[in-house]
C-alpha positions as CSV (number, residue, x, y, z in Angstrom):
1,M,-3.2,-104.2,-39.6
2,K,0.5,-103.5,-39.6
3,A,0.1,-101.6,-36.3
4,M,-1.7,-104.5,-34.6
5,V,1.1,-106.9,-35.7
6,V,3.8,-104.5,-34.3
7,V,1.9,-104.2,-31.0
8,C,1.4,-107.9,-30.7
9,L,5.1,-108.5,-31.4
10,K,6.0,-105.9,-28.7
11,V,3.8,-107.6,-26.2
12,K,5.3,-111.0,-27.0
13,E,8.8,-109.6,-26.7
14,T,8.1,-108.2,-23.3
15,E,6.6,-111.4,-22.1
16,I,9.6,-113.4,-23.3
17,N,12.0,-110.9,-21.7
18,K,10.4,-111.2,-18.3
19,L,10.9,-115.0,-18.1
20,P,14.7,-114.9,-17.8
21,E,14.6,-112.1,-15.2
22,E,12.2,-114.2,-13.0
23,Q,14.5,-117.2,-13.4
24,I,17.5,-115.1,-12.4
25,Q,15.7,-113.8,-9.3
26,E,14.8,-117.3,-8.3
27,E,18.4,-118.5,-8.8
28,D,19.7,-115.6,-6.7
29,M,17.3,-116.5,-3.9
30,E,18.5,-120.0,-3.8
31,N,22.2,-118.9,-3.6
32,I,21.7,-116.6,-0.6
33,D,24.0,-117.5,2.3
34,Y,22.1,-117.2,5.6
35,S,25.2,-117.2,7.9
36,W,26.3,-114.6,10.3
37,G,27.3,-111.3,8.6
38,V,29.7,-108.6,9.7
39,G,26.9,-106.7,11.6
40,S,25.9,-109.8,13.6
41,V,29.5,-110.6,14.6
42,L,30.1,-107.0,15.6
43,A,26.9,-106.9,17.7
44,M,27.9,-110.2,19.4
45,L,31.3,-108.8,20.2
46,L,29.8,-105.7,21.6
47,V,27.6,-107.8,23.9
48,V,30.6,-109.7,25.1
49,A,32.5,-106.5,25.7
50,F,29.6,-105.0,27.6
51,L,29.3,-108.1,29.8
52,M,33.0,-108.1,30.5
53,F,33.7,-104.4,31.1
54,L,30.5,-102.8,32.4
55,P,30.8,-104.6,35.8
56,L,34.3,-103.0,36.2
57,G,32.7,-99.6,36.1
58,M,30.2,-100.4,38.8
59,G,32.6,-99.9,41.6
60,A,32.0,-101.6,45.0
61,V,29.8,-104.7,45.1
62,A,26.3,-103.5,45.7
63,P,22.9,-104.1,44.1
64,P,22.6,-102.4,40.7
65,S,20.7,-99.2,40.5
66,L,17.2,-99.1,38.9
67,P,18.5,-97.4,35.7
68,L,21.1,-100.1,35.2
69,V,18.5,-102.8,35.8
70,V,16.3,-101.2,33.1
71,L,19.2,-100.6,30.8
72,V,20.2,-104.3,30.4
73,P,16.8,-105.6,29.0
74,V,16.5,-102.5,26.8
75,L,20.0,-103.1,25.4
76,L,19.3,-106.8,24.8
77,V,16.0,-106.0,23.0
78,A,17.8,-103.5,20.8
79,I,20.4,-106.1,19.9
80,I,17.8,-108.7,19.1
81,I,15.9,-106.2,16.9
82,F,19.2,-105.2,15.2
83,L,20.1,-108.8,14.5
84,S,16.7,-109.7,13.2
85,H,16.8,-106.8,10.7
86,A,20.4,-107.5,9.8
87,S,19.7,-111.2,9.0
88,N,16.5,-110.4,7.0
89,P,17.3,-111.3,3.3
90,N,14.9,-108.7,1.9
91,H,17.0,-105.7,3.0
């Protein structure tokens, strides 16, 4: 009989201890700031730098080559994926 009381008390203690942890997690989720982080600002600055300085390396005015035409959308998709992962609050 004593063992059953101890087991019941242990179960009750663990149930009681879980409640504040869940409340703390809910409070933490409410206080998350969803603004731009350091990674997002850095990625945006890199995009601006690429847009400003890559044309200087192209040389004479001519249509861009096929690899450069393919590179721009691939770079933009990579930046969008990076920003979406960086802004995900679960990471």
